[in-house]
C-alpha positions in Angstrom: -17.5 -10.8 36.8 -14.8 -13.3 36.4 -11.3 -11.8 36.0 -8.8 -13.3 33.6 -5.8 -15.0 35.2 -2.7 -12.8 35.0 0.4 -14.4 33.7 4.0 -13.1 33.6 6.8 -13.9 31.3 10.4 -13.2 32.5 12.9 -12.7 29.7 16.6 -12.0 29.6 17.6 -8.4 28.9 19.2 -9.2 25.6 16.0 -10.8 24.3 14.0 -7.8 25.5 16.3 -5.5 23.6 16.3 -7.6 20.5 12.5 -7.6 20.4 12.3 -3.9 21.1 10.2 -4.5 24.2 9.8 -2.4 27.4 8.6 -3.1 30.9 5.0 -4.2 31.1 4.7 -4.6 27.4 2.1 -7.1 26.4 3.4 -10.0 24.4 1.7 -12.8 22.5 3.0 -16.3 23.0 2.1 -18.6 20.1 2.6 -22.4 20.5 2.7 -24.3 17.2 3.9 -27.9 17.2 7.1 -28.2 19.3 8.0 -24.5 19.1 6.8 -21.3 20.7 6.9 -17.7 19.2 7.0 -14.5 21.3 6.1 -11.2 19.7 4.9 -7.9 21.0 1.2 -7.2 20.7 0.8 -4.3 18.2 -2.8 -3.1 18.3 -2.3 -1.0 15.1 -1.1 -4.0 13.2 -3.8 -6.3 14.5 -6.3 -3.6 13.4 -4.7 -3.5 10.0 -5.1 -7.3 9.7 -8.8 -7.0 10.5 -9.2 -4.3 7.8 -8.0 -6.7 5.1 -11.4 -8.3 4.4 -13.2 -4.9 4.6 -10.8 -3.0 2.2 -10.5 -6.0 -0.1 -14.3 -6.3 -0.3 -15.3 -2.6 -0.9 -13.3 -2.1 -4.1 -14.4 -5.5 -5.3 -18.1 -4.6 -4.8 -17.6 -1.2 -6.5 -15.9 -2.9 -9.5 -18.6 -5.5 -9.7 -21.3 -2.8 -9.7 -19.5 -1.0 -12.6 -19.2 -4.4 -14.4 -23.0 -5.0 -14.0 -23.9 -1.4 -15.0 -21.8 -1.4 -18.2 -23.2 -4.8 -19.2 -26.8 -3.7 -18.5 -26.3 -0.5 -20.5 -24.9 -2.5 -23.4 -27.8 -4.9 -23.0 -25.6 -7.9 -22.5 -27.6 -10.9 -21.5 -24.9 -13.6 -21.6 -21.3 -12.9 -20.6 -18.6 -15.3 -21.9 -16.0 -16.5 -19.5 -13.1 -15.5 -21.8 -12.8 -13.4 -25.0 -13.1 -9.7 -26.0 -15.9 -8.7 -23.6 -15.8 -11.4 -20.9 -15.4 -12.0 -17.2 -11.7 -12.6 -17.8 -11.1 -9.4 -19.8 -12.9 -7.3 -17.1 -10.9 -9.0 -14.4 -7.7 -8.0 -16.2 -8.7 -4.4 -16.9 -10.4 -3.6 -13.5 -8.2 -5.6 -11.1 -4.8 -4.7 -12.4 -5.8 -1.1 -11.6 -7.7 -1.7 -8.4 -5.3 -4.3 -7.1 -2.4 -1.9 -7.5 -4.3 0.8 -5.5 -5.0 -1.7 -2.7 -1.4 -2.8 -2.6 -0.2 0.8 -2.4 -2.7 1.7 0.3 -1.9 -1.2 2.6 1.9 -0.7 2.1 1.6 2.9 3.3 -0.8 1.9 6.1 1.6 -0.8 7.2 4.5 1.6 7.4 2.5 4.0 9.5 1.0 1.4 11.8 4.3 -0.2 12.8 7.7 1.6 13.0 9.5 -1.7 13.1 7.7 -3.2 10.1 9.7 -4.8 7.4 8.3 -2.3 4.9 10.1 0.5 6.8 13.4 -0.9 5.5 12.3 -0.1 1.9 13.4 3.3 0.7 10.7 5.5 -0.9 12.8 5.8 -4.0 12.4 2.0 -4.6 8.6 2.0 -3.8 7.5 2.8 -7.4 9.6 -0.1 -8.8 8.1 -2.6 -6.3 4.5 -1.4 -7.1 5.1 -1.7 -10.8 6.7 -5.2 -10.3 3.6 -6.4 -8.5 1.4 -4.7 -11.2 3.2 -6.6 -14.0 3.1 -9.9 -12.2 -0.6 -9.4 -11.4 -1.2 -8.6 -15.0 0.7 -11.6 -16.3 -1.1 -13.9 -13.7 -4.5 -12.6 -14.8 -3.6 -13.1 -18.5 -2.6 -16.6 -17.7 -5.8 -17.3 -15.8 -7.7 -15.8 -18.8 -6.0 -18.1 -21.2 -6.5 -21.1 -19.0 -10.2 -20.3 -18.6 -10.5 -20.0 -22.4 -8.9 -23.4 -22.9 -10.9 -25.2 -20.2 -14.3 -23.6 -20.7 -14.5 -23.3 -24.5 -17.7 -21.4 -25.5 -19.0 -21.2 -21.9 -21.1 -18.1 -21.0 -23.2 -17.1 -18.0 -26.2 -14.8 -17.4 -25.4 -11.3 -16.0 -26.1 -12.1 -12.3 -24.0 -15.3 -12.3 -21.2 -13.5 -14.1 -21.3 -10.6 -11.6 -21.0 -13.1 -8.8 -18.0 -14.9 -10.3 -16.4 -11.5 -11.0 -17.0 -10.4 -7.4 -15.4 -13.6 -6.0 -12.3 -13.2 -8.2 -12.0 -9.5 -7.5 -12.2 -10.0 -3.8 -9.5 -12.7 -3.8 -7.2 -10.6 -6.0 -7.5 -7.6 -3.7 -7.1 -9.7 -0.6 -3.9 -11.3 -1.9 -2.5 -7.9 -2.9 -3.2 -6.4 0.5 -1.7 -9.4 2.3 1.4 -9.1 0.1 1.7 -5.4 1.0 1.7 -5.8 4.8 4.0 -8.9 4.7 6.5 -7.5 2.2 10.0 -8.6 3.2 13.4 -9.7 1.8 12.1 -13.2 1.0 9.2 -11.7 -1.1 11.5 -9.3 -2.8 13.8 -12.2 -3.7 10.9 -14.1 -5.2 9.8 -10.9 -7.0 13.3 -10.5 -8.5 13.4 -14.2 -9.5 9.9 -14.3 -11.1 10.5 -11.0 -13.0 13.8 -12.0 -14.6 13.0 -15.7 -15.3 9.5 -15.0 -16.7 10.7 -12.1 -18.8 13.6 -14.0 -20.4 11.4 -17.1 -20.9 8.7 -15.1 -22.6 11.3 -13.5 -24.9 12.8 -16.9 -25.8 9.3 -18.3 -26.6 8.4 -15.2 -28.7 11.5 -15.7 -30.8 11.5 -19.4 -31.1 10.7 -19.2 -34.8 13.5 -16.7 -35.3 15.9 -19.4 -34.0 17.5 -17.0 -31.6 19.9 -19.7 -30.2 21.7 -19.6 -33.5 22.8 -16.1 -32.7 23.2 -15.4 -29.0 21.2 -14.6 -25.9 21.6 -10.9 -26.6 19.8 -11.3 -29.9 16.5 -11.3 -27.9 17.0 -7.6 -27.2 18.0 -6.4 -30.7 15.7 -4.8 -33.3 15.8 -8.0 -35.3 14.0 -9.9 -32.5 10.3 -10.0 -32.1 9.3 -7.6 -29.2 13.0 -7.0 -28.4 12.0 -4.2 -26.0 10.5 -6.8 -23.7 13.8 -8.5 -23.1 15.6 -5.2 -22.5 12.8 -4.0 -20.2 13.1 -7.2 -18.2 16.8 -6.6 -17.6 16.3 -3.0 -16.6 13.4 -3.7 -14.4 15.1 -6.7 -12.8 18.1 -4.5 -12.0 15.8 -1.9 -10.3 14.2 -4.7 -8.2 17.7 -6.0 -7.3 18.8 -2.5 -6.2 15.7 -2.3 -4.0 16.5 -5.8 -2.5 20.1 -4.8 -1.9 19.0 -1.6 -0.1 16.5 -3.6 2.0 19.0 -6.3 3.0 21.8 -4.0 4.0 19.5 -1.6 5.9 18.4 -4.7 7.9 22.0 -6.0 8.2 23.0 -2.8 10.1 20.7 -3.9 12.9 22.7 -7.1 13.6 26.2 -6.5 12.0 28.4 -3.5 12.7 28.8 -1.2 9.7 32.3 -1.4 8.2 34.1 -0.7 4.9 33.9 -4.4 4.0 30.1 -4.4 4.2 30.0 -1.1 2.3 32.3 -2.6 -0.4 30.1 -5.7 -0.7 27.0 -3.4 -1.0 28.8 -1.3 -3.7 29.8 -4.4 -5.7 26.3 -5.8 -5.6 24.8 -2.5 -6.6 27.3 -2.1 -9.4 26.3 -5.6 -10.6 22.7 -4.6 -10.6 23.4 -1.4 -12.5 25.5 -3.2 -15.0 22.7 -5.7 -15.6 20.4 -2.8 -16.3 22.9 -1.2 -18.6 23.0 -4.4 -20.7 19.3 -3.8 -21.3 19.7 -0.1 -21.9 22.3 -0.7 -24.6 21.1 -3.6 -26.7 23.4 -5.6 -29.0 22.5 -3.6 -32.1 25.1 -2.1 -34.5 25.2 1.2 -32.7 25.9 -0.3 -29.2 27.5 -3.6 -30.1 31.0 -2.9 -28.6 29.5 -1.2 -25.5 27.1 -4.0 -25.0 29.8 -6.6 -25.1 32.0 -4.7 -22.7 29.1 -4.4 -20.2 28.3 -8.1 -20.5 31.9 -9.1 -19.8 32.1 -6.5 -17.0 29.2 -8.4 -15.4 31.2 -11.6 -15.4 34.2 -9.8 -13.9 32.0 -8.3 -11.1 30.7 -11.7 -10.3 34.2 -13.2 -10.1 35.2 -10.3 -7.8 32.2 -11.0 -5.6 32.9 -14.7 -5.5 36.6 -14.3 -4.7 36.1 -11.6 -2.1 33.0 -12.9 -0.3 35.3 -14.7 2.2 36.5 -11.3 3.6 33.5 -9.1 2.8 30.7 -11.0 4.5 31.0 -12.0 8.2 30.2 -15.6 9.4 30.4 -17.2 6.0 30.1 -21.0 6.2 32.7 -23.3 4.7 30.0 -24.9 2.6 29.0 -21.6 1.0 32.6 -20.7 0.4 33.3 -24.1 -1.3 30.2 -23.7 -3.5 31.2 -20.1 -4.4 34.8 -21.2 -5.4 33.5 -24.1 -7.4 31.1 -21.9 -9.3 33.8 -19.2 -9.7 36.3 -21.7 -11.2 33.6 -23.0 -13.5 32.8 -19.5 -14.6 36.5 -18.8 -15.3 36.9 -22.0 -17.3 33.8 -21.1 -19.4 35.4 -17.6 -20.0 38.6 -19.2 -21.2 36.7 -21.8 -23.3 34.9 -19.0 -25.1 37.4 -16.2 -25.3 40.7 -18.1 -25.9 39.9 -21.6 -27.0 36.7 -21.0 -28.9 35.1 -24.2 -27.6 31.9 -22.5 -26.4 29.6 -20.5 -28.6 28.5 -17.1 -27.5 25.0 -18.4 -26.9 26.2 -21.2 -24.7 28.6 -19.0 -22.8 25.9 -16.4 -22.1 23.3 -18.9 -20.9 25.8 -20.7 -18.7 27.1 -17.4 -17.2 23.6 -16.2 -16.6 22.5 -19.4 -14.8 25.6 -19.6 -12.7 25.6 -15.9 -11.8 21.9 -15.8 -11.1 22.0 -18.9 -8.9 24.9 -17.7 -6.9 23.4 -14.2 -6.3 20.2 -15.8 -5.0 22.3 -18.0 -2.6 24.2 -14.8 -1.4 20.9 -13.0 -0.8 19.8 -16.0 1.3 23.0 -15.8 3.4 22.6 -12.1 4.0 19.0 -12.6 4.9 20.1 -15.2 7.5 22.3 -12.6 9.1 19.5 -10.0 9.1 17.4 -12.3 11.2 19.6 -11.1 14.1 21.3 -12.9 17.0 19.8 -16.2 18.1 19.5 -16.3 21.9 19.5 -19.7 23.5 18.5 -19.5 27.1 17.8 -22.4 29.4 15.1 -21.5 32.0 13.1 -23.6 34.4 9.3 -23.7 33.8 6.9 -23.1 36.6 3.3 -24.1 35.9 0.6 -22.1 37.6 -2.4 -24.3 38.3 -5.8 -22.8 37.8 -8.0 -22.5 40.9 -10.7 -25.1 41.1 -14.1 -23.8 40.0 
């Protein structure tokens, strides 16, 4: 029996410590293009990756069997692709529920399989928020797919066996994507989740109230009792705030691994958390008659918190680049000018001021999260070593 050639990789001590390796630990060297990646071989995580297809397939098969049985009992011969009782409606009802269970299961399995996994940096108190965020985005995505299928395939229907096959394929794909998202959940994905939630929620509220000419009032009108489905706008703000808190927790837990903890880091975390909570409070107290004064004060407090972050970022966050500081100060001055133009001069309307402030603040926060995420990547070790090529023995 031919034995595999044994190779050894000698690494500096700092690199070994950074990768949480120990003597005789098996590593995997992946060469892609002009770069090579070294990572520890984790049998549990590799096993988890192999389970993806299995555990994405089993719930999909079960859901398909239920779909087929219900249709058979109701004596449905042709199933439309969209509509009240259709492939699309079943995908929404079944897979929002099943997909959420798959996501939850693989998230927990990932935490147990790898103690250094990114999911371990997420506090359990934030877990329900993240699950619900994925549930909502999955639901919105499926609703969008349902609408698109209804527009593209007008009046199209299939026999029960074909419909079951289409349902099975979509169900498997949804479960697989949800499981993949669960085991690869990190700060980048949380940032995307935060962005998609707040942008889509606000955009939907704007579209819902287009006929009400919300822009003639202010952005906060979208959350009042006069607006159509005003609760959606308020819920978006509250839910986005909760995701932002989860993201802040994740980033600063990761940051402790590469940057020493200090009062400056704690203050930065406190200001960001206060900003998130204030954002949620703006949604909790809508701009109705009962809460008008409180709502306005909370909205202006959000601007002041952003200005404090922009001014103080130079001292609160280590290794801040000059380019980021310049961008921050330009945006800060612009925000201050808008504040003066609205409050003192009266040049800007409330709607214009709120939209400008929202876009500037949101964009800068995303940039800040990116800078913190770069710091959480750890120290970059550059080591120049000679390469010795071991030639294979001639067969």
